[in-house]
C-alpha positions as CSV (number, residue, x, y, z in Angstrom):
1,M,21.9,-37.9,-29.4
2,G,20.6,-41.5,-29.6
3,G,18.5,-41.1,-26.4
4,Y,17.2,-37.7,-27.5
5,M,16.1,-39.1,-30.9
6,K,14.3,-42.0,-29.3
7,V,12.3,-39.6,-27.2
8,V,11.5,-37.4,-30.2
9,L,10.4,-40.4,-32.3
10,T,8.3,-41.9,-29.5
11,A,6.5,-38.6,-29.1
12,L,5.9,-38.4,-32.8
13,L,4.3,-41.9,-32.7
14,I,2.1,-41.0,-29.8
15,V,1.0,-37.6,-31.4
16,S,0.4,-39.3,-34.8
17,G,-1.7,-42.0,-33.2
18,V,-3.8,-39.5,-31.3
19,L,-4.3,-37.4,-34.4
20,A,-5.2,-40.4,-36.5
21,L,-8.0,-41.3,-34.0
22,L,-9.4,-37.8,-33.6
23,P,-12.6,-37.0,-35.5
24,S,-12.2,-35.0,-38.6
25,G,-12.7,-31.2,-38.4
26,Y,-13.6,-28.7,-41.0
27,V,-10.6,-27.5,-43.0
28,S,-11.6,-25.3,-46.0
29,A,-9.8,-26.6,-49.1
30,G,-7.4,-28.5,-46.8
31,G,-5.3,-25.6,-45.5
32,M,-5.0,-22.5,-43.4
33,I,-7.8,-20.1,-42.8
34,C,-7.2,-16.4,-42.1
35,N,-9.5,-15.5,-39.2
36,Q,-11.8,-18.5,-39.8
37,S,-15.4,-17.3,-40.4
38,F,-14.5,-13.9,-39.0
39,E,-15.6,-15.2,-35.6
40,Q,-12.7,-13.4,-33.9
41,G,-12.8,-9.7,-33.2
42,E,-14.2,-7.0,-31.0
43,E,-17.4,-5.2,-31.8
44,E,-17.2,-4.6,-35.6
45,V,-13.5,-5.0,-36.1
46,P,-12.3,-8.4,-37.5
47,Y,-9.1,-9.6,-35.7
48,G,-6.0,-9.2,-37.8
49,W,-7.7,-7.0,-40.5
50,N,-7.3,-3.3,-41.2
51,L,-10.4,-1.4,-42.2
52,T,-10.8,1.3,-44.7
53,G,-14.2,3.1,-45.2
54,N,-17.3,1.3,-43.9
55,A,-16.1,-2.3,-44.0
56,T,-17.3,-4.1,-40.9
57,R,-17.5,-7.5,-39.2
58,V,-21.2,-8.4,-38.7
59,D,-23.3,-11.1,-37.2
60,T,-25.7,-12.1,-40.0
61,G,-27.0,-15.3,-38.4
62,P,-26.0,-18.8,-39.6
63,I,-23.9,-18.6,-42.8
64,Y,-21.4,-20.9,-44.4
65,A,-19.7,-21.6,-41.1
66,D,-20.9,-20.0,-37.8
67,N,-22.5,-16.5,-37.8
68,W,-19.9,-13.8,-38.5
69,T,-18.9,-12.5,-41.9
70,A,-17.0,-9.5,-43.3
71,R,-19.3,-7.0,-45.1
72,I,-18.7,-4.0,-47.3
73,T,-21.4,-1.8,-48.7
74,G,-19.7,0.9,-50.8
75,D,-16.9,1.9,-53.1
76,G,-13.7,2.4,-51.2
77,D,-14.6,0.0,-48.4
78,T,-11.7,-2.4,-48.0
79,L,-10.4,-5.0,-45.4
80,T,-6.7,-5.7,-45.6
81,Q,-4.5,-8.3,-43.9
82,W,-0.8,-8.7,-44.0
83,L,0.5,-12.3,-43.3
84,W,4.1,-13.0,-42.6
85,I,5.1,-16.2,-44.3
86,G,8.9,-16.2,-43.7
87,N,11.8,-15.2,-46.0
88,L,11.4,-17.6,-48.9
89,T,14.6,-19.0,-50.4
90,L,12.7,-21.1,-52.9
91,P,9.6,-20.1,-55.0
92,L,6.4,-21.7,-53.6
93,T,3.0,-22.3,-55.1
94,Y,0.0,-21.6,-53.0
95,E,-3.7,-22.4,-53.3
96,V,-5.8,-19.5,-52.2
97,W,-9.6,-19.4,-51.8
98,G,-12.5,-17.5,-50.2
99,W,-16.3,-17.5,-50.1
100,I,-18.1,-14.5,-51.6
101,Y,-21.8,-13.4,-51.2
102,V,-23.0,-10.6,-53.5
103,T,-26.4,-8.9,-53.8
104,S,-27.3,-6.2,-56.4
105,N,-30.1,-5.2,-58.8
106,V,-30.6,-6.1,-62.4
107,T,-29.1,-2.8,-63.7
108,S,-25.7,-3.2,-62.2
109,N,-22.9,-5.7,-61.7
110,V,-21.7,-5.2,-58.1
111,T,-18.6,-7.5,-57.8
112,G,-16.9,-8.9,-54.7
113,V,-13.2,-9.2,-55.0
114,I,-10.5,-11.0,-52.9
115,A,-7.1,-9.8,-54.0
116,F,-3.8,-11.6,-53.2
117,D,-0.2,-10.5,-53.8
118,F,3.2,-11.3,-52.4
119,W,5.6,-8.7,-51.0
120,S,9.2,-8.3,-49.6
121,G,8.5,-6.5,-46.4
122,K,5.1,-5.3,-45.1
123,E,4.2,-2.4,-47.4
124,G,7.7,-2.8,-48.9
125,T,8.2,-4.0,-52.4
126,Q,5.5,-5.9,-54.3
127,L,7.1,-9.0,-55.9
128,S,4.1,-10.6,-57.7
129,S,1.2,-9.5,-59.8
130,T,-2.1,-9.3,-58.0
131,T,-4.4,-12.4,-58.3
132,E,-8.2,-11.6,-57.9
133,L,-11.0,-14.0,-57.0
134,S,-14.3,-12.4,-57.9
135,A,-18.1,-13.0,-58.1
136,T,-21.1,-11.0,-59.1
137,D,-24.7,-11.6,-58.0
138,T,-24.6,-15.0,-56.2
139,N,-28.4,-15.4,-55.9
140,G,-28.5,-15.3,-52.1
141,I,-25.7,-17.9,-51.4
142,Y,-22.0,-17.9,-50.7
143,V,-19.9,-19.3,-53.6
144,Q,-16.3,-20.4,-53.3
145,K,-13.6,-19.1,-55.6
146,S,-10.0,-20.4,-55.7
147,A,-6.7,-20.1,-57.6
148,M,-3.1,-21.1,-57.7
149,I,-0.5,-18.4,-57.2
150,Q,3.3,-18.5,-56.9
151,A,5.3,-16.7,-54.2
152,P,8.7,-15.5,-55.6
153,I,12.0,-15.9,-53.9
154,C,12.5,-13.3,-51.1
155,T,8.8,-13.1,-50.3
156,T,8.1,-12.3,-46.7
157,H,4.4,-11.3,-46.6
158,L,1.2,-12.1,-48.3
159,R,-1.3,-9.2,-48.6
160,I,-5.0,-10.1,-48.8
161,R,-7.6,-7.4,-49.6
162,L,-11.4,-7.7,-49.6
163,L,-13.2,-5.1,-51.7
164,G,-16.1,-4.4,-54.1
165,R,-16.5,-2.7,-57.5
166,L,-19.3,-1.3,-59.6
167,W,-21.5,-0.3,-56.7
168,N,-25.2,0.6,-56.8
169,N,-27.7,1.6,-54.1
170,G,-28.5,-1.4,-52.0
171,G,-25.6,-3.5,-53.1
172,E,-23.8,-5.6,-50.6
173,V,-20.7,-7.9,-50.5
174,R,-19.8,-10.4,-47.8
175,F,-16.7,-12.5,-47.4
176,D,-16.1,-15.7,-45.4
177,E,-13.4,-18.4,-44.9
178,I,-10.4,-16.7,-46.6
179,G,-7.6,-19.2,-46.8
180,F,-4.3,-20.2,-48.4
181,F,-2.1,-23.3,-48.4
182,P,1.3,-24.1,-49.9
183,V,0.8,-26.9,-52.4
184,T,4.5,-27.3,-53.3
185,G,6.5,-28.8,-50.5
186,F,5.3,-29.7,-47.1
187,C,8.2,-29.3,-44.7
188,F,10.3,-26.2,-45.1
189,I,12.9,-27.6,-42.8
190,A,13.1,-30.9,-44.6
191,T,13.3,-29.1,-48.0
192,A,16.2,-27.0,-46.6
193,A,17.9,-30.2,-45.3
194,Y,17.7,-32.0,-48.7
195,G,18.4,-28.8,-50.7
196,T,15.4,-29.4,-53.0
197,E,11.6,-29.7,-52.8
198,T,11.6,-32.6,-55.2
199,A,13.5,-35.0,-52.9
200,S,11.6,-38.4,-52.9
201,Q,11.7,-38.4,-49.1
202,L,9.4,-35.4,-49.0
203,D,6.6,-37.4,-50.7
204,I,5.8,-39.4,-47.6
205,L,5.8,-36.2,-45.4
206,R,3.3,-34.7,-47.8
207,D,1.2,-37.9,-47.7
208,F,1.3,-37.9,-43.9
209,R,0.2,-34.3,-43.8
210,D,-2.7,-34.9,-46.2
211,Q,-3.9,-38.2,-44.9
212,V,-3.4,-37.8,-41.1
213,L,-2.7,-34.2,-40.0
214,L,-5.2,-32.4,-42.2
215,E,-7.9,-34.9,-41.5
216,N,-8.6,-33.4,-38.0
217,A,-8.8,-30.0,-36.4
218,L,-5.8,-30.4,-34.0
219,G,-3.6,-31.6,-36.8
220,S,-4.6,-28.8,-39.0
221,R,-3.8,-26.2,-36.3
222,F,-0.4,-27.9,-35.9
223,V,0.3,-27.6,-39.7
224,E,-0.8,-24.0,-39.7
225,A,1.5,-23.1,-36.7
226,Y,4.4,-25.0,-38.4
227,Y,4.0,-23.1,-41.6
228,R,4.1,-19.8,-39.7
229,V,7.1,-20.7,-37.5
230,S,9.4,-22.9,-39.6
231,P,10.4,-20.6,-42.6
232,P,13.1,-18.6,-40.7
233,V,14.5,-21.8,-39.2
234,A,14.6,-23.4,-42.7
235,D,16.3,-20.3,-44.1
236,F,19.0,-20.5,-41.4
237,I,19.6,-24.2,-42.1
238,A,19.7,-23.8,-45.8
239,K,22.7,-21.4,-45.5
240,N,24.9,-23.9,-43.7
241,D,26.0,-27.2,-45.4
242,F,27.1,-28.8,-42.1
243,L,23.8,-27.9,-40.3
244,R,21.8,-29.2,-43.3
245,A,23.6,-32.6,-43.0
246,V,23.0,-32.7,-39.3
247,V,19.3,-31.9,-39.5
248,R,18.9,-34.3,-42.5
249,E,20.7,-37.3,-40.9
250,A,19.7,-36.8,-37.2
251,L,16.1,-35.6,-37.5
252,V,14.5,-35.7,-41.0
253,D,15.8,-39.1,-42.1
254,P,14.7,-40.9,-38.9
255,V,11.2,-39.4,-39.1
256,V,10.9,-40.4,-42.8
257,N,12.1,-43.9,-42.0
258,L,9.5,-44.1,-39.1
259,L,6.7,-43.0,-41.4
260,Q,7.8,-45.5,-44.1
261,C,7.8,-48.4,-41.6
262,S,4.4,-47.4,-40.1
263,Q,2.6,-46.4,-43.3
264,D,0.4,-49.5,-43.3
265,L,-1.2,-48.0,-40.1
266,W,-2.0,-44.6,-41.5
267,R,-2.1,-44.6,-45.3
268,A,-5.6,-44.4,-46.8
């Protein structure tokens, strides 16, 4: 175990050093972006989204970031995405956000809406109320809207819907940079190992995430992948006291100690 841990910690130091020296990349609101800028997709279908009505993915020329955006032009047009976020054993608070562009005329109030809610199972049981980010006529620009929402215990999926209301002829709604990020806790596995998300050791992990990993594109992609993969692992660890102790003492504590010893090199 000792030799293995030395290899792990050495690799962490090397990766951390590389990440700290990489130039910063764009990370909207410091978190994960669902199909960033809608650049991914074939023809008019955004990757990862289900279309209802005439919702489309269009190339509008340079917008907030890159050229592609999601556009809806009538009542009933909707884009929906289901995101698997694990099987939560603790409630988690998320920041959610998106950029909205709305055009209408003076006699109507066409409204662009981004709706978020948490579910147990895809299209299973809705566990939370629906939180909506909305904007009316944005005067020819994209405006960012954001909110804090809480995922209840037993959540497995986040549903995101893009839609419009109060349509009139010529109205148009576009969406860009839809994202979310858990603001309580950083490491699902460390939280499971300590048995609480308020353990003091988690503070330095959060600081390292914010000050090193999320300050560059590669680190941000690592954090995004970690949040997608680690919840089931953490859930398995949380159910076994012996495994929690092993993970805490053999993996998490050494990483925390390493970050504490080296914090003069990476703390802002």
